N, CA, C and O of each residue as an XYZ file, in Angstrom:
640
protein
N      30.720     22.121     10.976
C      32.158     22.011     11.462
C      32.291     21.297     11.519
O      31.660     20.531     12.248
N      33.905     20.772     10.248
C      34.422     19.495      9.910
C      35.680     19.334     11.446
O      36.304     20.283     11.921
N      35.720     18.510     11.722
C      37.110     18.273     12.610
C      37.711     16.536     11.835
O      37.175     15.499     11.444
N      38.926     17.023     11.941
C      39.985     15.526     11.575
C      40.113     14.958     12.882
O      40.158     15.652     13.898
N      40.180     13.571     12.876
C      39.585     13.030     14.194
C      40.827     11.192     13.430
O      41.003     10.986     12.229
N      41.227     10.546     14.230
C      41.488      9.277     14.786
C      40.965      8.270     15.140
O      40.037      8.556     15.897
N      41.075      7.108     14.982
C      40.080      5.766     15.094
C      39.332      5.050     14.251
O      39.352      4.997     13.022
N      38.559      4.416     15.175
C      37.719      3.566     13.942
C      36.422      3.698     13.778
O      35.541      3.080     14.375
N      36.307      4.513     12.961
C      34.977      5.122     12.064
C      33.628      4.312     12.144
O      32.502      4.805     12.070
N      33.993      2.763     12.335
C      33.067      1.994     12.903
C      32.246      2.143     14.362
O      31.216      1.550     14.681
N      32.968      3.058     15.102
C      32.292      4.070     16.331
C      32.595      5.117     16.719
O      33.213      5.662     17.633
N      31.860      5.388     15.561
C      31.515      6.720     15.493
C      29.907      6.922     16.357
O      28.909      6.260     16.640
N      30.105      7.408     16.415
C      29.203      8.622     17.404
C      27.610      9.084     16.415
O      26.397      9.109     16.617
N      28.585      9.392     15.287
C      27.740     10.653     14.590
C      26.317      9.768     13.858
O      26.534      8.742     13.212
N      25.031     10.244     14.027
C      23.990      9.997     13.110
C      24.124      9.090     11.919
O      23.672      7.945     11.948
N      24.962      9.766     10.495
C      25.372      8.944      9.449
C      26.977      8.496      9.237
O      27.977      8.808      9.884
N      26.901      8.115      8.717
C      28.223      7.740      8.107
C      28.617      7.911      6.494
O      27.825      7.244      5.828
N      29.365      8.435      5.859
C      29.495      7.815      4.780
C      30.413      7.733      3.960
O      31.380      8.403      4.322
N      30.605      7.052      2.712
C      31.876      5.862      2.242
C      31.628      6.003      1.087
O      30.481      6.082      0.647
N      33.073      6.080      0.139
C      32.900      5.928     -1.673
C      32.815      4.803     -1.875
O      33.531      3.981     -1.303
N      31.771      4.450     -2.878
C      31.855      2.486     -3.753
C      31.933      3.332     -4.847
O      31.962      4.531     -5.121
N      31.956      2.207     -5.379
C      31.032      2.111     -6.783
C      29.883      1.778     -7.281
O      29.232      0.805     -6.900
N      29.625      2.387     -7.971
C      27.855      1.687     -9.130
C      28.547     -0.493     -8.373
O      29.595     -1.003     -7.978
N      27.100     -0.932     -8.612
C      27.402     -2.273     -8.115
C      28.497     -2.922     -7.881
O      28.915     -3.842     -8.584
N      29.179     -2.369     -6.604
C      30.087     -2.494     -5.750
C      29.755     -3.646     -4.996
O      28.731     -3.755     -4.322
N      30.877     -4.735     -5.155
C      31.218     -6.061     -4.271
C      30.521     -6.192     -2.316
O      29.789     -6.910     -1.636
N      31.366     -4.981     -2.192
C      31.780     -4.282     -1.135
C      32.743     -5.430     -0.097
O      32.479     -5.810      1.043
N      33.890     -5.775     -0.955
C      34.782     -6.634     -0.926
C      36.337     -6.409     -0.401
O      37.143     -7.274     -0.059
N      36.530     -4.713     -0.455
C      37.692     -4.678      0.077
C      37.516     -3.350      1.208
O      36.510     -2.640      1.204
N      38.409     -3.195      1.949
C      38.632     -2.207      3.091
C      37.696     -1.346      3.876
O      37.652     -1.666      5.064
N      36.934     -0.338      3.534
C      35.540     -0.058      4.945
C      34.177     -0.314      4.258
O      33.163     -0.151      4.936
N      34.080     -0.670      3.075
C      33.202     -0.970      2.088
C      32.888     -3.090      2.709
O      31.905     -3.832      2.734
N      34.210     -3.219      3.041
C      33.748     -4.847      3.513
C      33.585     -4.891      5.104
O      32.846     -5.596      5.791
N      34.397     -4.033      5.423
C      33.643     -4.067      7.078
C      32.151     -3.764      7.429
O      31.422     -4.302      8.262
N      31.917     -2.783      6.584
C      30.370     -2.616      7.236
C      29.187     -3.789      6.120
O      28.008     -3.901      6.459
N      29.611     -4.388      5.119
C      29.192     -5.679      4.944
C      29.300     -6.376      5.785
O      28.284     -7.049      5.963
N      30.241     -6.606      6.575
C      30.135     -7.424      7.429
C      29.160     -6.931      8.883
O      28.582     -7.798      9.538
N      29.110     -6.017      9.119
C      28.349     -5.550     10.144
C      27.285     -5.208      9.534
O      26.320     -5.738     10.084
N      26.827     -4.219      8.167
C      25.582     -4.593      8.045
C      25.155     -5.649      6.546
O      25.541     -5.007      5.568
N      24.772     -6.451      6.271
C      25.131     -7.327      5.678
C      23.597     -6.987      4.552
O      23.639     -6.867      3.328
N      22.523     -6.908      5.317
C      21.261     -6.484      4.709
C      21.655     -5.082      3.909
O      21.161     -4.904      2.796
N      22.702     -3.914      4.578
C      23.252     -2.844      3.353
C      23.399     -3.015      2.339
O      22.850     -2.367      1.448
N      24.687     -4.533      2.069
C      24.967     -4.734      0.823
C      24.215     -5.411     -0.106
O      24.223     -5.201     -1.319
N      23.492     -6.320      0.554
C      22.546     -7.083     -0.223
C      20.993     -5.589     -0.911
O      20.982     -5.102     -2.042
N      20.203     -5.344     -0.046
C      19.911     -4.221     -0.539
C      20.571     -3.499     -1.549
O      19.914     -3.462     -2.589
N      21.787     -2.838     -1.597
C      22.610     -1.972     -2.408
C      22.919     -2.536     -3.623
O      22.616     -1.771     -4.539
N      23.422     -3.617     -4.010
C      22.911     -5.021     -4.962
C      21.846     -4.291     -5.342
O      21.883     -3.330     -6.110
N      20.299     -5.026     -4.476
C      18.869     -4.704     -5.493
C      19.185     -3.211     -6.101
O      19.384     -3.038     -7.303
N      19.207     -2.155     -5.132
C      19.385     -0.773     -5.814
C      19.919     -0.590     -6.697
O      19.218      0.125     -7.412
N      21.001     -0.856     -7.238
C      21.910     -0.883     -8.240
C      21.187     -1.703     -9.237
O      20.839     -1.077    -10.238
N      20.891     -2.911     -9.199
C      20.103     -3.686    -10.477
C      19.080     -3.009    -10.592
O      18.763     -2.665    -11.730
N      18.538     -2.748     -9.849
C      16.985     -1.458    -10.463
C      17.207     -0.196    -11.295
O      16.846      0.154    -12.418
N      17.970      0.381    -10.278
C      18.257      1.960    -11.086
C      19.386      2.411    -11.701
O      19.460      3.494    -12.281
N      20.615      1.304    -11.552
C      21.846      1.298    -12.309
C      22.207      3.095    -12.377
O      21.866      3.849    -13.289
N      23.119      3.531    -10.916
C      23.217      4.241    -10.554
C      24.642      5.070    -11.301
O      25.564      4.611    -10.628
N      25.091      5.759    -12.033
C      26.075      6.556    -11.950
C      26.726      6.995    -10.832
O      26.294      7.389     -9.750
N      28.509      6.787    -11.522
C      29.171      7.602    -10.481
C      28.812      9.324    -10.378
O      28.249     10.113    -11.137
N      29.074      9.370     -9.825
C      28.982     11.018     -8.775
C      27.321     10.766     -7.830
O      26.751     11.844     -7.664
N      26.892     10.085     -7.502
C      25.418      9.857     -6.897
C      25.764      9.354     -5.641
O      26.881      9.333     -5.125
N      24.693      8.948     -5.196
C      24.801      8.589     -4.064
C      23.342      7.956     -3.355
O      22.248      7.939     -3.919
N      23.591      7.530     -2.198
C      22.247      5.986     -2.254
C      22.396      5.934     -0.689
O      23.445      5.366     -0.386
N      21.495      6.452      0.650
C      20.876      6.108      1.684
C      20.773      5.343      1.824
O      20.219      4.714      0.922
N      21.370      4.248      3.636
C      20.386      3.162      3.965
C      20.564      3.525      5.157
O      21.558      3.922      5.765
N      18.921      3.256      5.596
C      19.025      3.016      7.053
C      18.706      1.717      7.754
O      18.080      0.794      7.233
N      19.246      1.727      9.117
C      19.265      0.464      9.414
C      18.452     -0.339     10.468
O      17.286     -0.485     10.100
N      18.742     -0.926     11.724
C      18.128     -1.108     12.973
C      18.897     -0.084     13.849
O      19.979      0.397     13.513
N      18.365      0.154     14.789
C      18.916      1.365     15.702
C      19.154      2.716     15.247
O      19.597      3.540     16.047
N      18.923      3.014     14.119
C      18.656      4.169     13.546
C      20.063      4.842     12.545
O      20.457      5.987     12.321
N      20.458      3.664     12.184
C      21.713      3.712     11.904
C      21.732      4.152     10.423
O      20.700      3.883      9.808
N      22.687      4.763      9.753
C      22.339      5.642      8.032
C      23.664      5.795      7.889
O      24.499      6.262      8.664
N      23.797      5.187      6.417
C      24.769      5.015      5.902
C      24.674      5.473      4.174
O      24.009      5.007      3.248
N      25.751      6.692      4.256
C      25.367      7.141      2.663
C      26.256      6.424      2.212
O      27.232      6.373      2.960
N      26.380      5.561      0.860
C      26.917      4.777     -0.692
C      27.092      6.224     -1.186
O      26.159      6.910     -1.605
N      28.734      6.736     -1.076
C      29.068      7.942     -2.555
C      29.878      7.359     -3.940
O      31.095      7.320     -4.118
N      28.841      6.939     -4.815
C      29.354      6.895     -5.785
C      31.038      7.476     -6.034
O      31.121      8.235     -7.000
N      31.891      7.307     -5.555
C      33.036      7.990     -5.921
C      33.902      7.159     -7.039
O      34.505      7.802     -7.898
N      33.955      5.823     -7.023
C      34.573      4.874     -7.982
C      33.636      4.854     -9.364
O      32.428      5.079     -9.447
N      34.602      4.504    -10.442
C      34.184      4.431    -11.770
C      33.449      2.468    -11.580
O      33.911      1.684    -10.751
N      32.379      2.135    -12.493
C      32.142      0.631    -11.856
C      32.846     -0.116    -12.608
O      33.395      0.250    -13.648
N      32.880     -1.513    -11.998
C      34.330     -2.695    -13.209
C      33.304     -2.646    -14.320
O      32.156     -2.290    -14.584
N      34.491     -3.264    -14.861
C      34.330     -3.240    -16.478
C      33.533     -4.594    -16.756
O      33.208     -4.818    -17.922
N      33.220     -5.451    -15.826
C      33.165     -6.761    -15.902
C      32.483     -7.204    -14.719
O      33.145     -7.329    -13.688
N      31.323     -7.445    -14.719
C      30.572     -7.414    -13.382
C      31.429     -8.745    -12.346
O      30.899     -8.597    -11.245
N      31.991     -9.381    -12.277
C      33.020     -9.994    -11.688
C      34.382     -9.341    -11.109
O      34.897     -9.676    -10.042
N      35.014     -8.087    -12.225
C      35.441     -6.923    -11.584
C      35.567     -6.557    -10.370
O      34.738     -6.888     -9.522
N      37.116     -5.472     -9.966
C      36.843     -4.907     -8.629
C      36.575     -3.358     -9.685
O      36.796     -3.183    -10.883
N      36.189     -2.708     -8.951
C      35.859     -1.216     -9.792
C      36.813     -0.596    -10.255
O      37.978     -0.925    -10.031
N      36.527      0.242    -10.858
C      37.847      1.380    -11.667
C      37.681      2.499    -10.055
O      36.946      2.546     -9.069
N      39.160      3.436    -10.747
C      39.625      3.942    -10.091
C      38.282      5.493     -9.611
O      37.451      5.835    -10.453
N      38.344      6.139     -8.306
C      37.625      6.928     -7.746
C      38.411      8.326     -9.070
O      39.555      8.040     -9.420
N      37.767      9.781     -9.751
C      37.611     10.270     -9.835
C      37.101     11.619     -8.700
O      36.097     11.543     -7.992
N      38.215     13.027     -8.747
C      37.579     13.703     -8.894
C      36.160     14.225     -8.499
O      35.402     14.214     -7.530
N      36.237     14.823    -10.155
C      34.713     14.878    -10.630
C      33.303     13.715     -9.809
O      32.107     13.726     -9.517
N      33.996     13.222     -9.782
C      32.723     11.959     -9.669
C      32.741     12.029     -7.428
O      31.839     11.669     -6.671
N      34.186     12.649     -7.054
C      33.574     12.790     -5.325
C      33.231     14.009     -5.829
O      32.146     14.154     -5.266
N      33.376     14.943     -6.459
C      32.817     16.204     -5.694
C      30.837     16.678     -6.467
O      30.054     17.628     -6.462
N      30.912     15.501     -6.912
C      29.433     15.152     -7.293
C      28.924     14.254     -6.162
O      27.985     14.669     -5.482
N      29.437     13.120     -5.916
C      29.142     12.394     -4.848
C      29.321     13.122     -3.146
O      29.145     12.571     -2.059
N      29.729     14.530     -3.457
C      29.588     15.469     -1.982
C      28.381     16.281     -2.297
O      27.419     16.311     -1.529
N      28.422     16.947     -3.430
C      27.635     17.356     -3.555
C      26.073     17.170     -2.890
O      25.373     17.890     -2.178
N      25.890     15.727     -3.546
C      25.221     14.706     -3.476
C      24.425     14.515     -1.682
O      23.286     14.628     -1.228
N      25.644     14.213     -1.181
C      25.126     14.222      0.027
C      25.043     15.250      1.102
O      24.502     15.046      2.189
N      25.797     16.738      0.619
C      25.581     17.607      1.450
C      23.440     18.122      1.231
O      22.744     18.756      2.024
N      22.998     17.427     -0.297
C      21.546     17.730     -0.024
C      20.666     16.852      0.353
O      19.485     17.197      0.383
N      21.095     15.343      0.775
C      20.776     14.333      1.553
C      21.205     15.185      2.953
O      20.154     15.730      3.291
N      22.109     15.499      3.784
C      22.486     15.805      4.690
C      21.430     17.378      5.688
O      21.171     17.645      6.861
N      21.154     17.997      4.338
C      20.195     19.222      4.740
C      18.317     18.235      4.656
O      17.350     18.411      5.397
N      18.410     17.621      3.902
C      16.716     17.113      3.598
C      16.730     15.915      4.705
O      15.907     16.192      5.577
N      17.143     15.137      4.869
C      17.615     14.164      5.850
C      17.617     14.987      8.016
O      17.652     14.703      9.213
N      17.565     15.809      7.237
C      18.320     16.713      8.994
C      18.988     15.744      9.944
O      18.487     15.520     11.046
N      20.001     15.220      9.581
C      21.622     15.049      9.918
C      21.880     15.562     11.037
O      22.016     16.782     10.939
N      22.016     15.143     12.133
C      22.558     16.219     13.262
C      24.242     15.834     13.340
O      25.006     16.575     13.957
N      24.501     15.165     12.967
C      26.370     14.956     12.515
C      26.311     13.580     11.390
O      25.346     12.931     10.988
N      28.215     13.432     11.010
C      28.486     12.876      9.729
C      29.540     12.571     10.673
O      29.781     12.932     11.825
N      30.133     11.747      9.786
C      31.156     10.921      9.710
C      31.943     10.145      8.293
O      31.410      9.335      7.535
N      33.057     10.565      8.239
C      33.433      9.549      7.128
C      35.022      9.259      6.645
O      35.776     10.105      7.125
N      35.519      8.529      6.033
C      36.519      7.931      5.811
C      37.505      9.527      5.069
O      36.999     10.640      4.927
N      39.283      9.055      4.638
C      39.357     10.191      3.813
C      39.202      9.257      2.517
O      39.958      8.337      2.206
N      38.052      9.693      1.824
C      37.076      9.384      1.103
C      38.226      9.433     -0.322
O      39.060     10.321     -0.500
N      38.019      8.361     -1.132
C      37.937      7.725     -2.407
C      40.292      7.708     -2.480
O      41.045      7.398     -3.403
N      40.482      8.017     -1.564
C      42.008      7.343     -1.322
C      42.431      6.333     -1.075
O      43.551      6.053     -1.504
N      41.764      5.482     -0.360
C      42.053      3.255     -0.213
C      41.646      3.257     -2.043
O      42.017      3.945     -2.994
N      40.830      2.255     -1.893
C      40.954      1.591     -3.579
C      40.491      3.095     -4.774
O      40.478      3.371     -5.973
N      40.212      3.623     -3.597
C      39.877      4.737     -5.221
C      41.229      5.634     -5.837
O      41.353      6.491     -6.713
N      42.223      4.902     -4.819
C      43.323      5.975     -5.522
C      43.707      7.651     -5.775
O      44.538      8.300     -6.410
N      42.834      7.841     -5.080
C      43.133      9.532     -5.246
C      43.908     10.020     -3.724
O      43.813      9.572     -2.581
N      44.380     10.691     -4.078
C      45.547     11.880     -3.151
C      44.701     12.023     -2.424
O      43.641     11.824     -3.017
N      44.464     12.415     -0.821
C      44.683     12.912     -0.134
C      43.714     14.683     -0.305
O      42.560     15.112     -0.332
N      45.151     15.183     -0.383
C      45.889     16.255     -0.327
C      44.857     17.294     -1.622
O      44.666     18.496     -1.438
N      44.279     16.506     -2.921
C      43.715     16.663     -4.031
C      41.812     16.484     -3.565
O      40.919     17.065     -4.183
N      41.599     15.608     -2.437
C      40.115     15.866     -2.236
C      39.474     16.009     -0.846
O      38.286     15.843     -0.569
N      40.697     16.423      0.151
C      40.053     16.986      0.944
C      39.877     18.579      0.874
O      39.365     19.052      1.889
N      40.215     19.516     -0.162
C      39.647     20.306     -0.366
C      37.731     20.365     -0.979
O      36.799     21.144     -0.780
N      37.847     19.539     -1.489
C      36.702     19.332     -2.094
C      35.281     18.627     -0.930
O      34.069     18.744     -1.110
N      35.959     17.963      0.147
C      35.365     17.727      1.198
C      34.923     19.259      1.926
O      33.771     19.664      1.774
N      35.979     20.108      2.763
C      36.274     21.195      2.734
C      34.914     22.424      2.262
O      34.481     23.270      3.046
N      34.388     22.224      0.693
C      33.994     23.211     -0.091
C      32.612     22.420     -0.060
O      31.988     23.035      0.804
N      31.897     21.534     -0.461
C      30.830     21.030     -0.255
C      30.122     20.773      1.259
O      28.903     20.792      1.431
N      31.125     20.527      2.332
C      30.098     19.864      3.323
C      30.599     21.385      4.304
O      29.914     21.221      5.314
N      31.189     22.368      4.470
C      31.718     22.900      4.967
C      31.009     23.683      5.840
O      31.234     23.840      7.040
N      29.531     24.507      4.703
C      28.259     25.039      5.263
C      27.636     24.568      6.249
O      26.971     25.188      7.080
N      27.900     23.117      6.157
C      26.444     22.314      7.036
C      26.834     22.866      8.242
O      28.014     23.008      8.562
N      25.815     23.206      8.973
C      26.257     23.221     10.140
C      25.569     22.188     11.258
O      24.593     22.199     12.008
N      26.495     21.433     10.971
C      26.975     20.067     11.745
C      27.882     19.618     11.674
O      28.498     19.767     10.618
N      28.250     19.123     12.343
C      29.490     18.465     12.873
C      30.042     17.264     12.258
O      29.640     16.109     12.393
N      31.079     17.725     11.519
C      31.583     16.162     10.408
C      32.743     16.189     10.669
O      33.546     17.121     10.651
N      32.916     14.477     11.083
C      34.254     13.916     11.921
C      34.940     13.687     10.376
O      34.040     13.875      9.559
N      36.189     13.355      9.707
C      36.622     12.732      9.081
C      37.502     12.190      9.681
O      38.056     12.877     10.539
N      38.015     10.667      9.466
C      38.808      9.877     10.131
C      40.146      9.952      9.057
O      40.208      9.436      7.941
N      41.185     10.756      9.752
C      41.945     10.904      8.603
C      42.608      9.750      8.920
O      42.657      9.066      7.898
N      43.446      8.890     10.359
C      43.844      7.916     10.431
C      43.084      6.764     10.990
O      42.472      7.354     11.880
N      42.809      5.855     11.049
C      42.190      4.843     11.371
C      43.296      3.794     12.059
O      44.348      3.282     11.678
N      42.355      3.744     13.487
C      42.785      2.852     14.346
C      41.746      2.001     15.052
O      40.676      2.271     15.597
N      42.671      0.476     14.786
C      41.041     -0.642     15.092
C      40.938     -0.241     16.306
O      41.928      0.108     16.949
N      39.674     -0.234     16.808
C      39.262     -0.567     18.052
C      39.337      0.847     19.192
O      39.145      0.885     20.407
N      39.640      1.755     18.368
C      39.762      3.199     19.293
C      38.610      4.211     18.587
O      38.493      4.705     17.466
N      37.847      4.260     19.794
C      37.015      5.533     19.621
C      37.880      6.972     19.383
O      38.906      7.266     19.996
N      37.270      7.732     18.426
C      37.614      8.796     18.362
C      37.507      9.912     19.493
O      36.903      9.605     20.521
N      37.912     10.861     19.405
C      37.331     11.910     20.579
C      37.070     13.092     19.280
O      37.937     13.640     18.601
N      35.800     13.235     19.219
C      34.694     13.269     18.267
C      34.079     14.715     19.232
O      33.040     15.283     18.898
């Protein structure tokens, strides 16, 4: 069941939160920055993972923190062209592959619920009307509540 909601995704009651990043992302903008500020060890672990595994766009990496926090980092964007640069744009191809990976992870880890933003539409640069069908296609068959935060309202808990 997919439900589009309004609110602050950081206040979600969902078991897992998924968001889009690039391989070797610095987590310095948007939701990624907020996640880095709330979970600094996640950003550090992500850098370590990228250094060792060299992930490609379209892959996903899951991080677990204190209090059973689960964050799935979806590689929706192209990597930066050089180490100090910002990530490249997201592509529908990368989003589709990352969502396919997310569905597999959700089944394997038996997630009971998930939250995600309008994936790849902020700094990723994609149009939500093109991304939305991919989300519904890849995640719609999961038998868990999935909350898509389509409108951000700081410090407002969504009606999940």
